[in-house]
TIVO-2410 file (N, C-alpha, C; in nm, 3 decimals):
# residues 60
REC num residu      c1      c2      c3 atome chaine
REC   1      M   0.082  -0.119   0.000     N      A
REC   1      M   0.000   0.000   0.000    CA      A
REC   1      M   0.087   0.125   0.000     C      A
REC   2      I   0.191   0.126   0.079     N      A
REC   2      I   0.281   0.241   0.083    CA      A
REC   2      I   0.349   0.260  -0.052     C      A
REC   3      T   0.389   0.151  -0.114     N      A
REC   3      T   0.453   0.159  -0.245    CA      A
REC   3      T   0.358   0.218  -0.347     C      A
REC   4      R   0.232   0.180  -0.340     N      A
REC   4      R   0.132   0.232  -0.433    CA      A
REC   4      R   0.114   0.383  -0.416     C      A
REC   5      I   0.111   0.429  -0.293     N      A
REC   5      I   0.098   0.573  -0.266    CA      A
REC   5      I   0.221   0.647  -0.317     C      A
REC   6      L   0.339   0.593  -0.292     N      A
REC   6      L   0.461   0.658  -0.338    CA      A
REC   6      L   0.469   0.662  -0.491     C      A
REC   7      L   0.425   0.557  -0.557     N      A
REC   7      L   0.422   0.557  -0.703    CA      A
REC   7      L   0.324   0.661  -0.756     C      A
REC   8      W   0.209   0.675  -0.690     N      A
REC   8      W   0.112   0.777  -0.731    CA      A
REC   8      W   0.171   0.916  -0.712     C      A
REC   9      L   0.235   0.939  -0.598     N      A
REC   9      L   0.297   1.070  -0.573    CA      A
REC   9      L   0.407   1.099  -0.675     C      A
REC  10      W   0.487   1.000  -0.708     N      A
REC  10      W   0.595   1.022  -0.804    CA      A
REC  10      W   0.539   1.052  -0.942     C      A
REC  11      H   0.427   0.992  -0.976     N      A
REC  11      H   0.364   1.015  -1.106    CA      A
REC  11      H   0.316   1.160  -1.120     C      A
REC  12      Y   0.270   1.219  -1.011     N      A
REC  12      Y   0.217   1.356  -1.012    CA      A
REC  12      Y   0.309   1.456  -0.943     C      A
REC  13      F   0.435   1.420  -0.924     N      A
REC  13      F   0.527   1.504  -0.848    CA      A
REC  13      F   0.548   1.641  -0.912     C      A
REC  14      D   0.559   1.646  -1.045     N      A
REC  14      D   0.581   1.774  -1.111    CA      A
REC  14      D   0.460   1.866  -1.097     C      A
REC  15      V   0.340   1.809  -1.100     N      A
REC  15      V   0.219   1.890  -1.083    CA      A
REC  15      V   0.211   1.942  -0.940     C      A
REC  16      I   0.243   1.857  -0.844     N      A
REC  16      I   0.242   1.898  -0.704    CA      A
REC  16      I   0.342   2.010  -0.680     C      A
REC  17      C   0.462   1.998  -0.738     N      A
REC  17      C   0.563   2.103  -0.723    CA      A
REC  17      C   0.520   2.233  -0.790     C      A
REC  18      F   0.457   2.223  -0.907     N      A
REC  18      F   0.409   2.341  -0.978    CA      A
REC  18      F   0.304   2.417  -0.895     C      A
REC  19      V   0.209   2.344  -0.840     N      A
REC  19      V   0.104   2.407  -0.759    CA      A
REC  19      V   0.163   2.464  -0.630     C      A
REC  20      A   0.257   2.395  -0.570     N      A
REC  20      A   0.322   2.446  -0.449    CA      A
REC  20      A   0.402   2.573  -0.479     C      A
REC  21      A   0.470   2.576  -0.593     N      A
REC  21      A   0.546   2.695  -0.630    CA      A
REC  21      A   0.455   2.815  -0.651     C      A
REC  22      I   0.341   2.793  -0.715     N      A
REC  22      I   0.246   2.903  -0.732    CA      A
REC  22      I   0.192   2.948  -0.596     C      A
REC  23      G   0.166   2.853  -0.510     N      A
REC  23      G   0.118   2.887  -0.376    CA      A
REC  23      G   0.218   2.972  -0.298     C      A
REC  24      F   0.344   2.935  -0.304     N      A
REC  24      F   0.446   3.013  -0.234    CA      A
REC  24      F   0.466   3.150  -0.298     C      A
REC  25      A   0.453   3.158  -0.430     N      A
REC  25      A   0.464   3.288  -0.497    CA      A
REC  25      A   0.349   3.380  -0.456     C      A
REC  26      V   0.230   3.324  -0.448     N      A
REC  26      V   0.114   3.404  -0.405    CA      A
REC  26      V   0.131   3.447  -0.260     C      A
REC  27      Y   0.180   3.358  -0.176     N      A
REC  27      Y   0.206   3.393  -0.036    CA      A
REC  27      Y   0.308   3.507  -0.027     C      A
REC  28      G   0.413   3.499  -0.109     N      A
REC  28      G   0.512   3.607  -0.112    CA      A
REC  28      G   0.452   3.738  -0.158     C      A
REC  29      C   0.361   3.732  -0.254     N      A
REC  29      C   0.295   3.855  -0.299    CA      A
REC  29      C   0.209   3.914  -0.188     C      A
REC  30      F   0.142   3.830  -0.111     N      A
REC  30      F   0.062   3.881   0.001    CA      A
REC  30      F   0.152   3.940   0.110     C      A
REC  31      L   0.275   3.891   0.123     N      A
REC  31      L   0.367   3.952   0.219    CA      A
REC  31      L   0.407   4.093   0.176     C      A
REC  32      I   0.411   4.115   0.044     N      A
REC  32      I   0.444   4.248  -0.007    CA      A
REC  32      I   0.328   4.344   0.021     C      A
REC  33      G   0.206   4.299  -0.003     N      A
REC  33      G   0.090   4.383   0.022    CA      A
REC  33      G  -0.036   4.315  -0.027     C      A
REC  34      M  -0.149   4.370   0.014     N      A
REC  34      M  -0.278   4.310  -0.020    CA      A
REC  34      M  -0.304   4.317  -0.170     C      A
REC  35      I  -0.277   4.430  -0.232     N      A
REC  35      I  -0.303   4.445  -0.376    CA      A
REC  35      I  -0.212   4.352  -0.456     C      A
REC  36      A  -0.086   4.346  -0.418     N      A
REC  36      A   0.006   4.255  -0.487    CA      A
REC  36      A  -0.037   4.111  -0.468     C      A
REC  37      G  -0.089   4.077  -0.351     N      A
REC  37      G  -0.135   3.942  -0.325    CA      A
REC  37      G  -0.255   3.903  -0.410     C      A
REC  38      V  -0.348   3.997  -0.427     N      A
REC  38      V  -0.466   3.969  -0.509    CA      A
REC  38      V  -0.425   3.950  -0.655     C      A
REC  39      F  -0.335   4.036  -0.704     N      A
REC  39      F  -0.287   4.019  -0.841    CA      A
REC  39      F  -0.208   3.889  -0.856     C      A
REC  40      G  -0.128   3.854  -0.758     N      A
REC  40      G  -0.055   3.728  -0.762    CA      A
REC  40      G  -0.148   3.608  -0.762     C      A
REC  41      L  -0.255   3.616  -0.683     N      A
REC  41      L  -0.354   3.509  -0.682    CA      A
REC  41      L  -0.423   3.496  -0.817     C      A
REC  42      A  -0.456   3.609  -0.877     N      A
REC  42      A  -0.521   3.606  -1.008    CA      A
REC  42      A  -0.429   3.544  -1.113     C      A
REC  43      I  -0.303   3.582  -1.112     N      A
REC  43      I  -0.207   3.527  -1.208    CA      A
REC  43      I  -0.187   3.378  -1.184     C      A
REC  44      G  -0.179   3.339  -1.058     N      A
REC  44      G  -0.164   3.197  -1.025    CA      A
REC  44      G  -0.282   3.114  -1.072     C      A
REC  45      L  -0.403   3.164  -1.053     N      A
REC  45      L  -0.521   3.091  -1.097    CA      A
REC  45      L  -0.530   3.084  -1.249     C      A
REC  46      V  -0.489   3.191  -1.316     N      A
REC  46      V  -0.487   3.188  -1.463    CA      A
REC  46      V  -0.388   3.083  -1.511     C      A
REC  47      L  -0.270   3.077  -1.450     N      A
REC  47      L  -0.170   2.978  -1.490    CA      A
REC  47      L  -0.221   2.835  -1.468     C      A
REC  48      I  -0.281   2.810  -1.353     N      A
REC  48      I  -0.332   2.676  -1.325    CA      A
REC  48      I  -0.445   2.641  -1.422     C      A
REC  49      G  -0.532   2.737  -1.451     N      A
REC  49      G  -0.639   2.711  -1.546    CA      A
REC  49      G  -0.586   2.683  -1.686     C      A
REC  50      Y  -0.486   2.758  -1.728     N      A
REC  50      Y  -0.426   2.737  -1.860    CA      A
REC  50      Y  -0.360   2.600  -1.869     C      A
REC  51      I  -0.284   2.563  -1.769     N      A
REC  51      I  -0.217   2.433  -1.768    CA      A
REC  51      I  -0.321   2.321  -1.764     C      A
REC  52      A  -0.428   2.338  -1.687     N      A
REC  52      A  -0.533   2.235  -1.681    CA      A
REC  52      A  -0.599   2.216  -1.817     C      A
REC  53      E  -0.622   2.326  -1.889     N      A
REC  53      E  -0.680   2.316  -2.023    CA      A
REC  53      E  -0.585   2.246  -2.119     C      A
REC  54      K  -0.458   2.277  -2.113     N      A
REC  54      K  -0.360   2.212  -2.200    CA      A
REC  54      K  -0.352   2.063  -2.171     C      A
REC  55      I  -0.356   2.026  -2.044     N      A
REC  55      I  -0.350   1.884  -2.007    CA      A
REC  55      I  -0.475   1.812  -2.057     C      A
REC  56      S  -0.593   1.876  -2.042     N      A
REC  56      S  -0.716   1.810  -2.087    CA      A
REC  56      S  -0.720   1.797  -2.239     C      A
REC  57      D  -0.659   1.893  -2.312     N      A
REC  57      D  -0.650   1.879  -2.457    CA      A
REC  57      D  -0.560   1.764  -2.497     C      A
REC  58      L  -0.453   1.744  -2.422     N      A
REC  58      L  -0.360   1.635  -2.452    CA      A
REC  58      L  -0.422   1.498  -2.421     C      A
REC  59      M  -0.507   1.494  -2.319     N      A
REC  59      M  -0.568   1.368  -2.278    CA      A
REC  59      M  -0.678   1.322  -2.373     C      A
REC  60      G  -0.732   1.411  -2.450     N      A
REC  60      G  -0.832   1.366  -2.545    CA      A
REC  60      G  -0.946   1.457  -2.549     C      A
***
């Protein structure tokens, strides 16, 4: 069971890292200020949406 979980995590590791990087970037923008944080959040959501659309196009 542990091996199965680790294999699943390894399969999606790049996606997990990408989402974590966007999360930390948005957190850093909020540390700069509220307006910068809102814009950082908007950019992060646009990037995730764009990547999700590209992945769904590749899948069929």
